[in-house]
C-alpha positions in Angstrom: -8.4 18.0 -11.0 -5.4 19.8 -12.4 -2.9 18.2 -10.4 -4.2 14.7 -11.0 -4.0 15.3 -15.4 -0.5 17.1 -14.2 0.5 13.6 -12.7 -1.0 12.0 -15.5 0.8 14.3 -17.9 3.7 13.6 -16.3 3.8 9.8 -16.7 2.8 9.8 -19.9 6.6 12.2 -20.8 9.2 9.4 -20.5 12.4 10.8 -19.4 16.0 9.9 -20.6 17.8 8.1 -18.0 20.4 10.6 -16.1 23.8 9.5 -17.6 26.2 9.0 -14.7 29.6 10.5 -14.0 33.1 8.9 -14.0 33.7 6.3 -11.7 36.4 7.9 -9.8 35.7 10.7 -7.5 36.9 14.1 -8.8 37.3 17.4 -6.4 36.0 20.3 -8.2 34.5 23.8 -7.0 30.9 23.4 -8.6 29.1 21.1 -10.3 26.9 22.6 -13.3 23.6 21.4 -15.4 22.9 23.5 -17.8 19.5 22.8 -19.1 18.5 24.8 -22.3 14.7 24.8 -23.7 14.1 24.2 -27.7 10.1 23.5 -27.0 8.5 24.9 -30.2 7.6 28.4 -28.7 11.6 28.9 -29.4 11.8 29.9 -33.0 14.8 28.8 -35.3 16.5 32.0 -34.7 15.9 32.1 -31.0 17.7 29.0 -30.4 20.6 29.5 -32.7 21.1 32.8 -30.6 21.0 30.5 -27.7 22.9 27.9 -28.4 25.5 30.4 -29.8 25.6 32.2 -26.6 26.1 29.3 -24.9 29.6 28.1 -26.7 30.9 31.5 -27.4 30.4 32.0 -23.3 32.3 29.0 -22.7 35.1 29.5 -24.7 35.3 32.8 -23.7 38.5 33.9 -21.6 36.5 35.2 -18.9 35.2 32.2 -18.4 38.2 30.2 -18.7 39.5 32.5 -15.9 36.4 31.9 -13.4 36.8 28.2 -13.9 40.8 28.3 -12.8 40.8 30.9 -10.0 38.3 28.4 -8.2 39.9 26.5 -5.0 40.1 23.2 -7.3 40.9 25.3 -10.6 37.8 22.9 -12.1 34.3 22.4 -12.5 32.1 19.7 -13.7 29.6 19.9 -16.6 26.3 18.7 -18.0 24.1 19.8 -20.8 20.7 19.0 -22.0 18.1 20.1 -24.4 14.5 20.1 -22.7 11.1 20.7 -24.2 7.9 18.7 -23.2 11.0 16.0 -21.9 14.2 15.2 -22.5 15.0 12.9 -24.9 18.3 11.0 -24.5 20.5 12.3 -27.4 19.9 15.6 -26.2 21.8 15.2 -23.1 26.0 15.4 -22.8 27.5 14.0 -20.2 29.6 15.6 -17.0 32.6 16.8 -18.4 35.1 18.3 -16.1 36.2 21.8 -17.4 40.0 23.2 -16.0 41.3 25.1 -19.0 40.3 26.2 -22.3 41.1 23.0 -23.7 38.4 21.1 -22.3 36.0 24.1 -22.0 36.3 24.4 -25.8 35.9 20.8 -26.3 32.9 20.7 -24.4 31.5 24.1 -26.7 32.2 22.1 -30.0 29.6 19.2 -28.7 26.7 21.8 -28.2 27.8 23.5 -30.9 27.6 20.4 -33.4 24.4 19.0 -32.3 21.1 19.7 -35.0 18.5 21.6 -34.3 15.3 20.0 -33.0 12.7 21.1 -31.3 9.8 19.3 -30.3 6.0 20.1 -28.5 5.7 20.7 -24.6 7.7 22.8 -22.1 8.0 21.2 -18.7 10.0 23.1 -16.7 9.1 20.9 -13.7 10.7 17.9 -16.2 14.1 19.6 -16.4 14.5 20.6 -13.1 13.9 17.1 -11.9 16.2 15.3 -14.7 18.6 18.7 -13.6 18.2 17.0 -10.3 18.7 13.2 -10.9 22.1 14.0 -12.8 23.3 16.2 -10.0 22.3 13.0 -7.4 24.4 10.7 -9.7 27.6 12.2 -9.9 31.0 10.9 -8.7 32.3 14.0 -8.0 33.0 16.1 -4.8 31.6 19.5 -5.0 31.0 22.8 -2.4 28.0 23.8 -5.0 25.6 22.6 -7.1 24.0 24.5 -9.5 20.7 24.2 -12.6 21.0 26.5 -15.1 17.8 26.9 -16.7 16.8 28.9 -19.6 13.2 29.1 -21.5 10.8 31.4 -23.1 7.4 30.0 -21.3 5.8 28.6 -18.3 5.4 24.7 -17.2 2.4 23.8 -18.8 3.3 19.5 -18.7 4.2 17.2 -15.9 3.7 18.3 -11.8 3.5 21.7 -10.6 7.1 23.3 -10.9 7.6 24.5 -7.4 7.0 20.9 -6.2 10.0 20.1 -8.2 12.1 23.1 -7.1 11.2 22.6 -3.8 12.5 19.1 -4.2 15.9 20.1 -5.5 16.2 23.5 -3.2 15.9 20.7 -0.6 18.9 18.6 -1.8 21.1 21.7 -1.4 20.7 22.6 -5.4 20.7 26.0 -6.3 18.4 26.9 -9.4 19.6 30.2 -11.4 16.8 31.3 -14.5 17.4 32.7 -18.0 13.7 33.5 -18.9 13.5 35.1 -22.5 11.3 37.8 -23.3 12.7 38.7 -27.3 9.1 37.9 -27.9 7.1 37.5 -25.2 3.5 35.6 -25.2 0.8 38.4 -25.4 -1.2 35.7 -22.5 2.2 35.5 -20.4 4.4 38.8 -20.6 5.8 38.4 -16.9 7.9 35.3 -17.5 11.0 37.3 -15.3 8.8 37.0 -12.4 7.0 33.9 -13.0 10.8 32.9 -13.0 11.5 34.3 -9.8 8.7 33.0 -7.9 8.2 29.4 -9.4 11.4 28.7 -10.5 14.6 29.4 -9.2 15.6 28.9 -5.5 18.2 28.3 -3.1 21.0 30.4 -1.2 22.6 33.1 -3.7 19.7 32.6 -7.0 18.8 34.6 -9.3 17.2 35.8 -12.5 19.0 36.8 -15.3 16.0 38.2 -18.2 16.9 38.7 -21.5 14.9 41.0 -23.3 16.4 41.4 -26.6 18.5 39.5 -29.2 21.3 42.0 -28.3 21.6 41.0 -25.1 22.2 36.6 -25.3 26.2 36.3 -25.7 27.0 38.6 -23.1 23.9 37.6 -20.2 24.9 33.9 -20.9 28.4 34.7 -20.3 27.9 36.8 -17.4 25.3 33.8 -15.9 28.3 31.4 -16.2 30.9 33.2 -14.7 28.9 34.0 -11.9 27.8 30.6 -11.2 30.9 29.5 -11.5 33.0 32.2 -9.3 30.2 32.1 -6.6 30.3 35.1 -6.7 27.7 37.2 -4.7 24.6 38.5 -7.3 24.0 42.5 -7.9 21.6 42.8 -10.9 21.4 46.5 -11.9 18.6 46.2 -13.3 16.6 43.0 -11.1 13.4 41.7 -11.8 10.1 43.8 -12.5 8.1 42.4 -9.6 4.5 43.7 -9.8 2.7 43.1 -6.2 -0.8 44.5 -7.7 -0.3 41.2 -10.5 0.9 38.4 -8.2 1.8 35.1 -10.3 0.3 31.7 -10.7 2.2 29.4 -10.7 0.4 26.6 -12.1 -1.2 29.3 -15.1 1.2 27.6 -17.7 -1.0 24.4 -17.3 -4.2 26.0 -16.8 -3.6 27.8 -20.3 -2.7 23.8 -21.6 -6.1 22.6 -21.4 -7.7 24.9 -23.9 -5.1 24.0 -26.7 -5.3 20.5 -28.4 -2.3 18.5 -28.2 -3.2 15.1 -29.4 -0.2 13.2 -27.2 -1.5 14.8 -23.7 -5.3 14.3 -25.1 -6.4 14.8 -21.0 -5.6 18.2 -20.9 -8.1 19.2 -23.3 -11.1 18.2 -20.7 
């Protein structure tokens, strides 16, 4: 019953059409999609910190150095914001980053976006959209990565493990940045959820954020690792509680207890 409802909800969430890459094939070291949560569970302060973290990371000399140190000395970067769906005006199309000028220009585009949140948390929808973005590129890359951040579990659309597995089957690596600054009392193990239900692929990792002070450093570190392809060595691994296994459908189950005029079928 829940899977049928999830499928129906997914059909109700009209996705923005992925933007295509430039026509001419360009060799890059990695195709990197940044998928950023703007659902209403993120307050304006958290969202501002998250956005500032990405902007500062893209402008940081260490990020530029990581980009330039690759085989081609350039990457392809796309960015979109998501909640219950992905809206067309929330997408920044593919751009080649090959130095400080192009990185700063991309950061400027992110910084200039107005703040706007909306309902729902469809991690599965974001992963599907990110996968389609990667399917549509004309870049020649040895690695494809979706970098997804968020502060809650999937509660709209297809089961997140289904879309995760579909992306990984295409050779895409999914890394996660779960935000646990104000964790939900009913879902306190978001880091473990991301590790078991969201991320996947060779060398994938989860880098949780537990405090406001960690935002900027964590995002910069994550982007540098994704660009460089360096082996992951996390001095603070995700806390896996074997005695409390994660239910990858808990978000969908919990949502059925709340009224949602946009998706009333989930309340039955």
